[in-house]
N, CA, C and O atoms as a GROMACS GRO file, in nm:
protein
  532
    1MET      N    1   0.084  -0.118   0.000
    1MET     CA    2   0.000   0.000   0.000
    1MET      C    3   0.089   0.124   0.000
    1MET      O    4   0.182   0.134   0.079
    2THR      N    5   0.059   0.216  -0.087
    2THR     CA    6   0.137   0.338  -0.099
    2THR      C    7   0.067   0.451  -0.025
    2THR      O    8  -0.053   0.471  -0.038
    3GLN      N    9   0.145   0.524   0.054
    3GLN     CA   10   0.090   0.640   0.123
    3GLN      C   11   0.112   0.763   0.036
    3GLN      O   12   0.220   0.782  -0.020
    4CYS      N   13   0.010   0.845   0.026
    4CYS     CA   14   0.019   0.966  -0.053
    4CYS      C   15   0.001   1.086   0.039
    4CYS      O   16  -0.102   1.098   0.106
    5PHE      N   17   0.099   1.174   0.041
    5PHE     CA   18   0.092   1.296   0.121
    5PHE      C   19   0.098   1.414   0.024
    5PHE      O   20   0.193   1.426  -0.054
    6THR      N   21  -0.001   1.499   0.029
    6THR     CA   22  -0.002   1.614  -0.060
    6THR      C   23   0.045   1.738   0.013
    6THR      O   24  -0.009   1.775   0.118
    7ASN      N   25   0.146   1.802  -0.042
    7ASN     CA   26   0.198   1.928   0.009
    7ASN      C   27   0.249   1.921   0.153
    7ASN      O   28   0.266   2.025   0.217
    8GLN      N   29   0.272   1.802   0.204
    8GLN     CA   30   0.326   1.787   0.337
    8GLN      C   31   0.422   1.670   0.341
    8GLN      O   32   0.408   1.573   0.267
    9ALA      N   33   0.520   1.681   0.428
    9ALA     CA   34   0.615   1.572   0.449
    9ALA      C   35   0.612   1.534   0.596
    9ALA      O   36   0.586   1.619   0.682
   10PHE      N   37   0.638   1.411   0.624
   10PHE     CA   38   0.645   1.365   0.763
   10PHE      C   39   0.762   1.432   0.832
   10PHE      O   40   0.870   1.443   0.776
   11THR      N   41   0.738   1.477   0.955
   11THR     CA   42   0.846   1.535   1.035
   11THR      C   43   0.821   1.503   1.181
   11THR      O   44   0.706   1.485   1.223
   12ILE      N   45   0.927   1.497   1.256
   12ILE     CA   46   0.917   1.476   1.401
   12ILE      C   47   1.027   1.558   1.467
   12ILE      O   48   1.138   1.566   1.415
   13SER      N   49   0.996   1.619   1.579
   13SER     CA   50   1.091   1.703   1.650
   13SER      C   51   1.095   1.660   1.797
   13SER      O   52   0.992   1.657   1.864
   14HIS      N   53   1.214   1.627   1.844
   14HIS     CA   54   1.233   1.585   1.983
   14HIS      C   55   1.302   1.697   2.060
   14HIS      O   56   1.393   1.761   2.009
   15ALA      N   57   1.257   1.719   2.183
   15ALA     CA   58   1.313   1.827   2.264
   15ALA      C   59   1.462   1.808   2.290
   15ALA      O   60   1.536   1.906   2.298
   16ASP      N   61   1.507   1.683   2.303
   16ASP     CA   62   1.647   1.661   2.338
   16ASP      C   63   1.744   1.678   2.222
   16ASP      O   64   1.865   1.678   2.242
   17ASP      N   65   1.692   1.693   2.098
   17ASP     CA   66   1.784   1.718   1.987
   17ASP      C   67   1.745   1.843   1.908
   17ASP      O   68   1.782   1.858   1.791
   18SER      N   69   1.671   1.932   1.973
   18SER     CA   70   1.635   2.061   1.913
   18SER      C   71   1.683   2.173   2.004
   18SER      O   72   1.675   2.163   2.126
   19LYS      N   73   1.731   2.278   1.944
   19LYS     CA   74   1.787   2.390   2.021
   19LYS      C   75   1.693   2.510   2.020
   19LYS      O   76   1.623   2.534   1.922
   20PHE      N   77   1.692   2.584   2.129
   20PHE     CA   78   1.626   2.713   2.134
   20PHE      C   79   1.725   2.818   2.083
   20PHE      O   80   1.844   2.813   2.116
   21VAL      N   81   1.676   2.911   2.004
   21VAL     CA   82   1.761   3.020   1.954
   21VAL      C   83   1.693   3.152   1.985
   21VAL      O   84   1.571   3.161   1.994
   22GLY      N   85   1.776   3.255   2.001
   22GLY     CA   86   1.726   3.387   2.035
   22GLY      C   87   1.714   3.479   1.916
   22GLY      O   88   1.722   3.601   1.932
   23GLN      N   89   1.696   3.425   1.798
   23GLN     CA   90   1.690   3.508   1.678
   23GLN      C   91   1.549   3.520   1.624
   23GLN      O   92   1.529   3.529   1.503
   24GLY      N   93   1.449   3.519   1.712
   24GLY     CA   94   1.311   3.527   1.668
   24GLY      C   95   1.260   3.669   1.666
   24GLY      O   96   1.337   3.764   1.666
   25LEU      N   97   1.130   3.681   1.666
   25LEU     CA   98   1.064   3.809   1.654
   25LEU      C   99   1.090   3.900   1.774
   25LEU      O  100   1.103   4.021   1.757
   26ARG      N  101   1.098   3.846   1.893
   26ARG     CA  102   1.116   3.924   2.015
   26ARG      C  103   1.243   3.882   2.088
   26ARG      O  104   1.264   3.763   2.111
   27PRO      N  105   1.330   3.978   2.126
   27PRO     CA  106   1.458   3.944   2.190
   27PRO      C  107   1.443   3.888   2.332
   27PRO      O  108   1.536   3.825   2.382
   28PHE      N  109   1.328   3.910   2.396
   28PHE     CA  110   1.308   3.859   2.532
   28PHE      C  111   1.253   3.717   2.532
   28PHE      O  112   1.222   3.662   2.638
   29PHE      N  113   1.240   3.657   2.414
   29PHE     CA  114   1.197   3.518   2.399
   29PHE      C  115   1.301   3.440   2.320
   29PHE      O  116   1.376   3.496   2.240
   30GLU      N  117   1.305   3.308   2.345
   30GLU     CA  118   1.384   3.215   2.263
   30GLU      C  119   1.286   3.123   2.193
   30GLU      O  120   1.178   3.094   2.244
   31TYR      N  121   1.325   3.077   2.075
   31TYR     CA  122   1.234   3.001   1.988
   31TYR      C  123   1.295   2.865   1.951
   31TYR      O  124   1.414   2.855   1.919
   32ARG      N  125   1.212   2.762   1.956
   32ARG     CA  126   1.252   2.629   1.909
   32ARG      C  127   1.160   2.589   1.794
   32ARG      O  128   1.041   2.565   1.814
   33ASP      N  129   1.215   2.583   1.675
   33ASP     CA  130   1.138   2.547   1.556
   33ASP      C  131   1.099   2.400   1.563
   33ASP      O  132   1.181   2.316   1.600
   34LEU      N  133   0.976   2.368   1.528
   34LEU     CA  134   0.927   2.230   1.533
   34LEU      C  135   0.928   2.161   1.397
   34LEU      O  136   0.879   2.049   1.385
   35GLY      N  137   0.983   2.226   1.295
   35GLY     CA  138   1.000   2.163   1.164
   35GLY      C  139   0.877   2.165   1.076
   35GLY      O  140   0.877   2.104   0.968
   36ILE      N  141   0.772   2.232   1.117
   36ILE     CA  142   0.646   2.232   1.042
   36ILE      C  143   0.657   2.316   0.914
   36ILE      O  144   0.599   2.280   0.812
   37GLN      N  145   0.730   2.426   0.920
   37GLN     CA  146   0.743   2.513   0.803
   37GLN      C  147   0.797   2.438   0.682
   37GLN      O  148   0.737   2.444   0.574
   38ASP      N  149   0.907   2.369   0.698
   38ASP     CA  150   0.966   2.295   0.586
   38ASP      C  151   0.875   2.181   0.540
   38ASP      O  152   0.867   2.153   0.420
   39SER      N  153   0.807   2.117   0.634
   39SER     CA  154   0.722   2.002   0.601
   39SER      C  155   0.592   2.039   0.532
   39SER      O  156   0.528   1.955   0.470
   40THR      N  157   0.552   2.167   0.543
   40THR     CA  158   0.428   2.211   0.480
   40THR      C  159   0.452   2.313   0.370
   40THR      O  160   0.361   2.384   0.327
   41GLN      N  161   0.576   2.321   0.324
   41GLN     CA  162   0.614   2.416   0.219
   41GLN      C  163   0.576   2.558   0.257
   41GLN      O  164   0.535   2.638   0.172
   42GLY      N  165   0.590   2.590   0.387
   42GLY     CA  166   0.567   2.725   0.436
   42GLY      C  167   0.422   2.761   0.465
   42GLY      O  168   0.394   2.873   0.507
   43LYS      N  169   0.331   2.667   0.444
   43LYS     CA  170   0.190   2.698   0.470
   43LYS      C  171   0.160   2.715   0.618
   43LYS      O  172   0.072   2.792   0.656
   44PHE      N  173   0.233   2.642   0.703
   44PHE     CA  174   0.214   2.649   0.847
   44PHE      C  175   0.350   2.657   0.915
   44PHE      O  176   0.452   2.619   0.858
   45GLY      N  177   0.350   2.707   1.036
   45GLY     CA  178   0.470   2.709   1.119
   45GLY      C  179   0.430   2.677   1.262
   45GLY      O  180   0.317   2.705   1.302
   46ALA      N  181   0.521   2.621   1.337
   46ALA     CA  182   0.497   2.593   1.478
   46ALA      C  183   0.630   2.599   1.551
   46ALA      O  184   0.732   2.552   1.502
   47HIS      N  185   0.625   2.657   1.668
   47HIS     CA  186   0.745   2.662   1.748
   47HIS      C  187   0.708   2.672   1.896
   47HIS      O  188   0.598   2.711   1.933
   48VAL      N  189   0.805   2.636   1.978
   48VAL     CA  190   0.795   2.654   2.122
   48VAL      C  191   0.867   2.784   2.152
   48VAL      O  192   0.978   2.807   2.104
   49ILE      N  193   0.804   2.868   2.230
   49ILE     CA  194   0.863   2.996   2.269
   49ILE      C  195   0.879   2.993   2.420
   49ILE      O  196   0.787   2.954   2.492
   50ARG      N  197   0.997   3.035   2.468
   50ARG     CA  198   1.015   3.045   2.613
   50ARG      C  199   1.079   3.179   2.647
   50ARG      O  200   1.149   3.240   2.566
   51ALA      N  201   1.053   3.222   2.770
   51ALA     CA  202   1.106   3.349   2.818
   51ALA      C  203   1.256   3.338   2.841
   51ALA      O  204   1.306   3.233   2.880
   52VAL      N  205   1.325   3.447   2.815
   52VAL     CA  206   1.465   3.459   2.854
   52VAL      C  207   1.462   3.515   2.996
   52VAL      O  208   1.423   3.630   3.016
   53PRO      N  209   1.504   3.436   3.098
   53PRO     CA  210   1.496   3.481   3.236
   53PRO      C  211   1.563   3.617   3.256
   53PRO      O  212   1.674   3.641   3.208
   54GLY      N  213   1.493   3.705   3.329
   54GLY     CA  214   1.546   3.837   3.359
   54GLY      C  215   1.517   3.943   3.254
   54GLY      O  216   1.541   4.061   3.279
   55MET      N  217   1.467   3.904   3.138
   55MET     CA  218   1.435   4.002   3.034
   55MET      C  219   1.285   4.031   3.035
   55MET      O  220   1.203   3.940   3.050
   56GLU      N  221   1.251   4.159   3.018
   56GLU     CA  222   1.111   4.199   3.018
   56GLU      C  223   1.068   4.247   2.880
   56GLU      O  224   1.151   4.288   2.798
   57SER      N  225   0.940   4.242   2.858
   57SER     CA  226   0.882   4.291   2.734
   57SER      C  227   0.868   4.443   2.742
   57SER      O  228   0.833   4.496   2.847
   58PRO      N  229   0.895   4.514   2.631
   58PRO     CA  230   0.869   4.658   2.632
   58PRO      C  231   0.720   4.690   2.615
   58PRO      O  232   0.681   4.807   2.624
   59GLY      N  233   0.637   4.589   2.592
   59GLY     CA  234   0.493   4.610   2.581
   59GLY      C  235   0.451   4.684   2.456
   59GLY      O  236   0.355   4.761   2.459
   60ALA      N  237   0.521   4.663   2.347
   60ALA     CA  238   0.493   4.735   2.222
   60ALA      C  239   0.371   4.676   2.150
   60ALA      O  240   0.361   4.555   2.133
   61TRP      N  241   0.280   4.764   2.109
   61TRP     CA  242   0.164   4.722   2.032
   61TRP      C  243   0.207   4.684   1.891
   61TRP      O  244   0.292   4.750   1.832
   62HIS      N  245   0.149   4.577   1.838
   62HIS     CA  246   0.181   4.532   1.704
   62HIS      C  247   0.066   4.446   1.650
   62HIS      O  248  -0.027   4.411   1.722
   63SER      N  249   0.075   4.413   1.522
   63SER     CA  250  -0.020   4.321   1.460
   63SER      C  251   0.057   4.234   1.361
   63SER      O  252   0.169   4.268   1.322
   64HIS      N  253  -0.004   4.124   1.321
   64HIS     CA  254   0.060   4.033   1.227
   64HIS      C  255  -0.028   4.015   1.103
   64HIS      O  256  -0.150   4.011   1.112
   65GLU      N  257   0.038   4.006   0.988
   65GLU     CA  258  -0.033   3.978   0.863
   65GLU      C  259  -0.025   3.828   0.837
   65GLU      O  260   0.066   3.779   0.770
   66LEU      N  261  -0.123   3.756   0.891
   66LEU     CA  262  -0.128   3.612   0.874
   66LEU      C  263  -0.273   3.566   0.874
   66LEU      O  264  -0.363   3.645   0.901
   67ASP      N  265  -0.295   3.440   0.844
   67ASP     CA  266  -0.429   3.384   0.838
   67ASP      C  267  -0.473   3.315   0.966
   67ASP      O  268  -0.592   3.303   0.993
   68PHE      N  269  -0.375   3.268   1.046
   68PHE     CA  270  -0.406   3.189   1.165
   68PHE      C  271  -0.294   3.202   1.266
   68PHE      O  272  -0.176   3.194   1.230
   69GLN      N  273  -0.330   3.224   1.393
   69GLN     CA  274  -0.231   3.228   1.501
   69GLN      C  275  -0.296   3.176   1.629
   69GLN      O  276  -0.391   3.237   1.681
   70MET      N  277  -0.245   3.066   1.677
   70MET     CA  278  -0.294   3.006   1.801
   70MET      C  279  -0.178   2.993   1.898
   70MET      O  280  -0.068   2.953   1.860
   71VAL      N  281  -0.204   3.026   2.025
   71VAL     CA  282  -0.103   3.017   2.130
   71VAL      C  283  -0.157   2.927   2.241
   71VAL      O  284  -0.271   2.943   2.284
   72TYR      N  285  -0.074   2.832   2.286
   72TYR     CA  286  -0.109   2.743   2.396
   72TYR      C  287   0.004   2.748   2.498
   72TYR      O  288   0.118   2.712   2.466
   73VAL      N  289  -0.025   2.791   2.620
   73VAL     CA  290   0.076   2.803   2.725
   73VAL      C  291   0.099   2.667   2.790
   73VAL      O  292   0.004   2.601   2.835
   74THR      N  293   0.226   2.625   2.795
   74THR     CA  294   0.260   2.496   2.856
   74THR      C  295   0.322   2.510   2.995
   74THR      O  296   0.323   2.414   3.073
   75LYS      N  297   0.373   2.630   3.027
   75LYS     CA  298   0.443   2.647   3.154
   75LYS      C  299   0.442   2.796   3.191
   75LYS      O  300   0.453   2.882   3.104
   76GLY      N  301   0.429   2.825   3.320
   76GLY     CA  302   0.434   2.963   3.366
   76GLY      C  303   0.310   3.041   3.327
   76GLY      O  304   0.200   2.986   3.316
   77TRP      N  305   0.328   3.172   3.307
   77TRP     CA  306   0.217   3.259   3.270
   77TRP      C  307   0.267   3.375   3.185
   77TRP      O  308   0.386   3.408   3.187
   78VAL      N  309   0.174   3.435   3.111
   78VAL     CA  310   0.203   3.551   3.028
   78VAL      C  311   0.077   3.637   3.023
   78VAL      O  312  -0.034   3.585   3.019
   79VAL      N  313   0.095   3.768   3.022
   79VAL     CA  314  -0.017   3.861   3.011
   79VAL      C  315  -0.013   3.924   2.872
   79VAL      O  316   0.086   3.987   2.835
   80PHE      N  317  -0.120   3.906   2.796
   80PHE     CA  318  -0.137   3.971   2.666
   80PHE      C  319  -0.251   4.070   2.678
   80PHE      O  320  -0.346   4.049   2.754
   81GLU      N  321  -0.241   4.179   2.603
   81GLU     CA  322  -0.351   4.273   2.591
   81GLU      C  323  -0.391   4.278   2.445
   81GLU      O  324  -0.306   4.288   2.356
   82TYR      N  325  -0.522   4.270   2.421
   82TYR     CA  326  -0.576   4.266   2.285
   82TYR      C  327  -0.670   4.384   2.263
   82TYR      O  328  -0.747   4.420   2.351
   83GLU      N  329  -0.663   4.442   2.145
   83GLU     CA  330  -0.752   4.550   2.109
   83GLU      C  331  -0.897   4.506   2.124
   83GLU      O  332  -0.939   4.405   2.067
   84GLY      N  333  -0.974   4.582   2.202
   84GLY     CA  334  -1.115   4.552   2.222
   84GLY      C  335  -1.144   4.438   2.318
   84GLY      O  336  -1.260   4.410   2.347
   85GLN      N  337  -1.040   4.372   2.369
   85GLN     CA  338  -1.058   4.257   2.458
   85GLN      C  339  -0.995   4.276   2.595
   85GLN      O  340  -1.026   4.201   2.688
   86GLY      N  341  -0.906   4.374   2.610
   86GLY     CA  342  -0.840   4.400   2.737
   86GLY      C  343  -0.725   4.304   2.763
   86GLY      O  344  -0.681   4.231   2.674
   87GLU      N  345  -0.678   4.305   2.888
   87GLU     CA  346  -0.567   4.219   2.930
   87GLU      C  347  -0.619   4.081   2.970
   87GLU      O  348  -0.727   4.068   3.028
   88HIS      N  349  -0.540   3.980   2.937
   88HIS     CA  350  -0.573   3.842   2.974
   88HIS      C  351  -0.447   3.773   3.025
   88HIS      O  352  -0.342   3.778   2.962
   89VAL      N  353  -0.460   3.708   3.141
   89VAL     CA  354  -0.351   3.628   3.195
   89VAL      C  355  -0.368   3.487   3.142
   89VAL      O  356  -0.469   3.421   3.168
   90LEU      N  357  -0.270   3.441   3.066
   90LEU     CA  358  -0.270   3.304   3.016
   90LEU      C  359  -0.176   3.222   3.104
   90LEU      O  360  -0.061   3.260   3.124
   91ARG      N  361  -0.226   3.111   3.156
   91ARG     CA  362  -0.148   3.022   3.241
   91ARG      C  363  -0.132   2.887   3.172
   91ARG      O  364  -0.192   2.863   3.067
   92ALA      N  365  -0.052   2.801   3.230
   92ALA     CA  366  -0.036   2.667   3.173
   92ALA      C  367  -0.173   2.608   3.147
   92ALA      O  368  -0.257   2.600   3.237
   93GLY      N  369  -0.197   2.566   3.022
   93GLY     CA  370  -0.325   2.511   2.982
   93GLY      C  371  -0.416   2.611   2.912
   93GLY      O  372  -0.518   2.572   2.856
   94SER      N  373  -0.380   2.741   2.915
   94SER     CA  374  -0.460   2.842   2.845
   94SER      C  375  -0.429   2.840   2.696
   94SER      O  376  -0.316   2.816   2.654
   95CYS      N  377  -0.533   2.866   2.616
   95CYS     CA  378  -0.519   2.869   2.471
   95CYS      C  379  -0.591   2.992   2.419
   95CYS      O  380  -0.700   3.025   2.466
   96VAL      N  381  -0.531   3.061   2.323
   96VAL     CA  382  -0.596   3.176   2.261
   96VAL      C  383  -0.579   3.170   2.110
   96VAL      O  384  -0.472   3.136   2.058
   97LEU      N  385  -0.687   3.202   2.040
   97LEU     CA  386  -0.683   3.218   1.895
   97LEU      C  387  -0.681   3.368   1.870
   97LEU      O  388  -0.777   3.438   1.904
   98GLN      N  389  -0.574   3.418   1.811
   98GLN     CA  390  -0.561   3.560   1.782
   98GLN      C  391  -0.604   3.584   1.638
   98GLN      O  392  -0.535   3.541   1.545
   99PRO      N  393  -0.718   3.652   1.617
   99PRO     CA  394  -0.765   3.674   1.481
   99PRO      C  395  -0.664   3.752   1.397
   99PRO      O  396  -0.587   3.831   1.451
  100PRO      N  397  -0.663   3.732   1.267
  100PRO     CA  398  -0.570   3.803   1.179
  100PRO      C  399  -0.581   3.955   1.198
  100PRO      O  400  -0.690   4.011   1.199
  101GLY      N  401  -0.466   4.019   1.214
  101GLY     CA  402  -0.460   4.164   1.220
  101GLY      C  403  -0.496   4.226   1.354
  101GLY      O  404  -0.490   4.349   1.366
  102ILE      N  405  -0.534   4.148   1.455
  102ILE     CA  406  -0.571   4.207   1.583
  102ILE      C  407  -0.449   4.276   1.645
  102ILE      O  408  -0.340   4.218   1.649
  103LYS      N  409  -0.469   4.398   1.692
  103LYS     CA  410  -0.360   4.469   1.763
  103LYS      C  411  -0.346   4.405   1.900
  103LYS      O  412  -0.445   4.380   1.969
  104HIS      N  413  -0.222   4.378   1.939
  104HIS     CA  414  -0.198   4.316   2.068
  104HIS      C  415  -0.057   4.348   2.116
  104HIS      O  416   0.027   4.398   2.042
  105ARG      N  417  -0.035   4.316   2.242
  105ARG     CA  418   0.099   4.332   2.299
  105ARG      C  419   0.117   4.233   2.413
  105ARG      O  420   0.021   4.196   2.481
  106GLU      N  421   0.241   4.193   2.432
  106GLU     CA  422   0.278   4.109   2.545
  106GLU      C  423   0.318   4.206   2.655
  106GLU      O  424   0.412   4.284   2.638
  107VAL      N  425   0.248   4.201   2.768
  107VAL     CA  426   0.268   4.299   2.876
  107VAL      C  427   0.377   4.254   2.973
  107VAL      O  428   0.467   4.330   3.006
  108ARG      N  429   0.367   4.129   3.018
  108ARG     CA  430   0.467   4.075   3.111
  108ARG      C  431   0.453   3.923   3.114
  108ARG      O  432   0.354   3.868   3.066
  109HIS      N  433   0.554   3.857   3.169
  109HIS     CA  434   0.554   3.711   3.173
  109HIS      C  435   0.641   3.662   3.288
  109HIS      O  436   0.726   3.735   3.339
  110SER      N  437   0.618   3.537   3.327
  110SER     CA  438   0.704   3.476   3.428
  110SER      C  439   0.835   3.432   3.362
  110SER      O  440   0.840   3.408   3.242
  111ASP      N  441   0.940   3.423   3.442
  111ASP     CA  442   1.070   3.382   3.389
  111ASP      C  443   1.068   3.239   3.334
  111ASP      O  444   1.151   3.203   3.251
  112ASP      N  445   0.972   3.157   3.380
  112ASP     CA  446   0.965   3.018   3.334
  112ASP      C  447   0.859   2.997   3.226
  112ASP      O  448   0.824   2.884   3.194
  113MET      N  449   0.806   3.107   3.169
  113MET     CA  450   0.700   3.097   3.069
  113MET      C  451   0.747   3.019   2.948
  113MET      O  452   0.857   3.038   2.898
  114GLU      N  453   0.659   2.931   2.901
  114GLU     CA  454   0.684   2.855   2.779
  114GLU      C  455   0.549   2.833   2.711
  114GLU      O  456   0.450   2.802   2.777
  115LEU      N  457   0.546   2.848   2.578
  115LEU     CA  458   0.421   2.831   2.505
  115LEU      C  459   0.449   2.773   2.368
  115LEU      O  460   0.562   2.775   2.319
  116ILE      N  461   0.344   2.721   2.307
  116ILE     CA  462   0.350   2.671   2.170
  116ILE      C  463   0.267   2.766   2.085
  116ILE      O  464   0.156   2.803   2.121
  117GLU      N  465   0.323   2.806   1.973
  117GLU     CA  466   0.252   2.892   1.879
  117GLU      C  467   0.243   2.821   1.744
  117GLU      O  468   0.342   2.768   1.695
  118ILE      N  469   0.122   2.820   1.686
  118ILE     CA  470   0.099   2.763   1.553
  118ILE      C  471   0.046   2.875   1.465
  118ILE      O  472  -0.048   2.946   1.503
  119ILE      N  473   0.106   2.891   1.349
  119ILE     CA  474   0.074   3.003   1.261
  119ILE      C  475   0.058   2.958   1.116
  119ILE      O  476   0.107   2.852   1.076
  120SER      N  477  -0.012   3.040   1.040
  120SER     CA  478  -0.023   3.018   0.896
  120SER      C  479  -0.040   3.154   0.829
  120SER      O  480  -0.128   3.232   0.865
  121PRO      N  481   0.044   3.181   0.731
  121PRO     CA  482   0.157   3.101   0.685
  121PRO      C  483   0.275   3.112   0.781
  121PRO      O  484   0.270   3.188   0.878
  122ALA      N  485   0.379   3.035   0.755
  122ALA     CA  486   0.496   3.034   0.844
  122ALA      C  487   0.570   3.166   0.844
  122ALA      O  488   0.620   3.210   0.948
  123GLU      N  489   0.579   3.230   0.729
  123GLU     CA  490   0.645   3.360   0.718
  123GLU      C  491   0.536   3.466   0.707
  123GLU      O  492   0.443   3.453   0.627
  124PHE      N  493   0.547   3.571   0.787
  124PHE     CA  494   0.445   3.676   0.786
  124PHE      C  495   0.508   3.808   0.830
  124PHE      O  496   0.613   3.810   0.893
  125ALA      N  497   0.441   3.916   0.797
  125ALA     CA  498   0.487   4.049   0.837
  125ALA      C  499   0.430   4.086   0.973
  125ALA      O  500   0.318   4.049   1.007
  126THR      N  501   0.509   4.159   1.050
  126THR     CA  502   0.466   4.215   1.178
  126THR      C  503   0.472   4.366   1.165
  126THR      O  504   0.573   4.421   1.120
  127ASN      N  505   0.366   4.434   1.205
  127ASN     CA  506   0.358   4.578   1.194
  127ASN      C  507   0.351   4.643   1.332
  127ASN      O  508   0.273   4.600   1.417
  128ASP      N  509   0.431   4.746   1.353
  128ASP     CA  510   0.419   4.827   1.474
  128ASP      C  511   0.285   4.900   1.468
  128ASP      O  512   0.242   4.944   1.361
  129GLU      N  513   0.220   4.913   1.583
  129GLU     CA  514   0.089   4.976   1.588
  129GLU      C  515   0.084   5.079   1.701
  129GLU      O  516   0.156   5.067   1.800
  130GLU      N  517   0.000   5.179   1.684
  130GLU     CA  518  -0.031   5.273   1.791
  130GLU      C  519  -0.123   5.202   1.891
  130GLU      O  520  -0.195   5.109   1.855
  131ALA      N  521  -0.120   5.245   2.015
  131ALA     CA  522  -0.210   5.188   2.116
  131ALA      C  523  -0.354   5.214   2.074
  131ALA      O  524  -0.386   5.325   2.033
  132PRO      N  525  -0.440   5.114   2.085
  132PRO     CA  526  -0.582   5.136   2.052
  132PRO      C  527  -0.644   5.239   2.145
  132PRO      O  528  -0.601   5.256   2.259
  133LYS      N  529  -0.745   5.305   2.095
  133LYS     CA  530  -0.814   5.408   2.176
  133LYS      C  531  -0.928   5.346   2.252
  133LYS      O  532  -0.998   5.415   2.326
   0.00000   0.00000   0.00000
């Protein structure tokens, strides 16, 4: 029997052979790529994000040009503020779907914060935004 996979390749990522790097979108976070971008030809991306202990967020408002963004907190806590939604404390087990283009900011986080983010497409633009009124 032949298996047919369209536009996707099998991939697996193990924590013990994957590295966190500090070259992501925010300098106060480190990112571990889960290999989804290459396996889906850039249609999706997924990574684990963790806090860099001792570093704080400047709380800058921004938005993303993407079709899908989901965040699931696995450890610690993080406070996000969303345009029209206010501040929300996300703890281990919290999940948020951030609609495309929503203005938001990361306000603060615990030093042990870790989360999984799934996005589509894998590459997207981030825009600086003024604080919502």
